[in-house]
C-alpha positions in Angstrom: 211.7 73.7 28.2 214.3 71.8 30.6 215.5 75.5 31.7 212.0 76.9 32.3 211.2 73.3 34.4 214.5 74.2 36.8 213.7 77.9 37.0 210.0 76.5 38.3 211.2 74.2 40.5 214.1 76.7 41.7 211.1 79.2 42.2 209.1 76.3 44.2 211.6 75.6 46.4 212.6 78.9 47.5 209.0 79.4 48.6 208.6 76.5 50.6 212.2 77.4 52.2 210.9 80.5 52.9 207.3 79.4 54.3 209.6 76.8 56.6 211.3 79.8 57.8 208.4 81.5 58.8 206.7 79.0 60.8 210.2 78.1 62.6 210.4 81.5 63.6 209.7 82.5 67.7 206.4 83.9 68.6 203.3 84.1 66.3 204.3 83.8 62.8 202.8 85.5 60.0 201.4 83.0 57.2 199.5 85.9 55.0 200.1 85.3 51.4 202.0 88.4 51.4 204.2 87.7 53.9 205.1 84.5 52.1 205.6 86.2 48.8 208.0 89.1 50.3 210.1 86.3 52.1 210.5 84.3 48.7 211.3 87.5 47.1 207.9 86.4 44.4 204.4 87.8 43.7 201.1 86.2 45.3 200.5 85.6 41.7 203.6 83.1 41.6 202.9 81.5 44.9 199.2 81.1 43.3 200.5 79.8 40.2 202.9 77.2 42.1 200.4 76.0 44.9 196.8 77.2 43.9 195.9 78.5 47.3 197.5 78.9 50.5 195.9 75.5 51.6 197.7 73.8 49.1 201.4 75.8 49.9 200.8 74.5 53.4 200.2 70.7 51.9 203.4 71.2 49.9 205.2 72.4 52.6 204.0 69.4 55.2 205.0 67.4 52.1 208.3 69.0 51.9 209.4 68.9 55.4 208.3 65.0 55.3 211.2 64.4 52.4 213.6 66.7 54.2 212.8 64.6 57.1 213.5 61.4 55.0 210.5 59.4 56.1 210.2 57.5 53.3 212.5 55.3 55.1 209.2 54.3 56.7 208.2 52.8 53.2 211.2 50.9 53.3 210.7 49.6 56.6 207.5 47.9 56.1 209.0 45.7 53.3 211.0 44.0 56.1 210.3 40.4 57.0 211.5 40.8 61.0 209.1 42.2 63.0 211.4 44.3 65.0 213.0 45.2 61.7 209.8 46.6 60.7 208.8 48.2 64.1 212.0 49.6 64.6 212.1 51.1 61.2 208.6 52.4 60.5 208.6 54.6 64.3 212.7 55.8 63.7 211.5 57.3 60.2 208.5 58.9 62.1 210.4 59.8 65.2 213.0 61.1 62.6 210.4 63.3 60.5 208.4 65.1 63.7 212.3 65.8 65.3 213.6 67.4 61.9 211.8 70.5 62.5 208.8 70.1 65.4 208.3 73.7 65.7 206.7 73.8 61.5 205.4 70.8 62.4 203.1 71.6 65.8 202.0 74.9 64.1 200.7 73.3 61.3 198.8 70.5 63.2 197.2 73.3 64.9 196.7 75.4 61.9 194.8 72.5 60.6 192.5 72.3 63.9 191.5 76.0 63.0 191.0 75.8 59.4 189.0 73.2 57.6 191.0 72.8 54.4 194.3 72.9 55.8 192.6 70.3 58.2 191.7 68.1 54.6 194.7 67.7 53.5 196.8 66.8 56.4 194.2 64.0 57.0 194.9 62.6 53.7 198.7 62.6 54.7 198.1 61.4 58.3 196.4 58.5 56.5 199.5 56.9 54.8 200.3 56.7 58.8 197.3 55.1 59.4 197.2 52.4 56.1 201.2 51.7 57.0 199.7 50.9 60.8 196.8 48.3 59.6 199.7 46.7 57.0 201.9 46.0 59.9 199.0 44.9 62.3 197.7 42.8 59.3 201.1 41.3 59.3 202.2 40.8 62.7 199.3 40.8 65.2 198.7 37.9 67.3 195.2 36.2 66.3 194.6 35.5 69.9 193.7 39.2 70.2 189.7 39.5 70.9 190.4 43.0 69.8 189.7 44.1 66.3 192.3 45.2 63.8 190.9 48.1 63.3 191.3 49.0 66.9 194.8 47.7 67.5 195.9 49.8 63.8 194.4 52.8 65.3 196.4 52.3 68.6 199.5 51.8 66.6 198.7 54.9 64.8 198.4 56.9 67.9 201.6 55.7 69.3 203.3 56.7 66.3 201.8 60.2 65.9 203.2 63.2 66.1 201.2 64.4 68.9 202.6 61.8 71.0 206.1 62.4 70.0 205.6 65.8 70.6 204.4 65.5 74.4 207.5 63.0 74.9 210.2 65.6 73.4 208.0 68.1 75.3 208.7 66.3 78.9 212.8 66.4 77.8 213.0 62.7 77.0 215.4 62.1 73.9 215.2 61.2 70.4 216.5 58.3 70.7 215.0 57.0 74.3 211.5 58.0 72.6 211.9 55.6 69.2 213.4 52.9 72.0 209.7 53.1 74.0 207.3 53.4 71.3 209.1 50.6 69.6 208.7 48.5 72.8 205.4 49.5 72.7 203.6 48.8 69.6 205.6 45.4 70.0 203.7 44.5 72.8 200.3 45.9 71.4 200.9 43.7 68.3 202.3 40.4 70.4 200.9 39.9 74.1 197.6 38.6 74.5 194.8 41.0 76.4 195.1 40.8 80.3 191.5 41.5 80.3 188.5 39.6 78.4 186.6 42.9 76.3 183.2 43.6 77.3 181.7 41.7 74.2 183.3 39.0 75.4 182.2 38.9 78.9 178.8 38.7 78.3 
């Protein structure tokens, strides 16, 4: 039984690694199941047995990339009592994940916009970041805000998104610079009183 489980885990890992290599190739990657099966040295049936569908495989790949990118450090940061340690650890973990395989993650996000099933699976995973942002806001946001916690959490989530990281990295900014500026912006959003009233309060 243990040997069978080990073989199954090895096969699953080989499929995920092969899919990652295909995504990271320059030019247009062929991510049909036949191409993935050839690259993995397995059959299409084996892929279905492990992942259920192509979208299931790509969802598992996203989780695999998150694990290898050590995104769990972000969860550890949420346990910190200090605001700066929480924000810095949270942003650093996400940027570390995004930068660990930006090409593959960029292509997964692009595929999610074109395929509803892939998009649904990715949205579930994106919600983890939004829940973390909500937790940070509830713990640390200044109560002097006239904006809702939801709006502030959504703004923090956008700053901590792959799209924000990718835009800054594509503009030539380094990983440490990006972590520093995003951490600063999140901190300012959490602690600063708005310089102007919102529309509701001005009525």
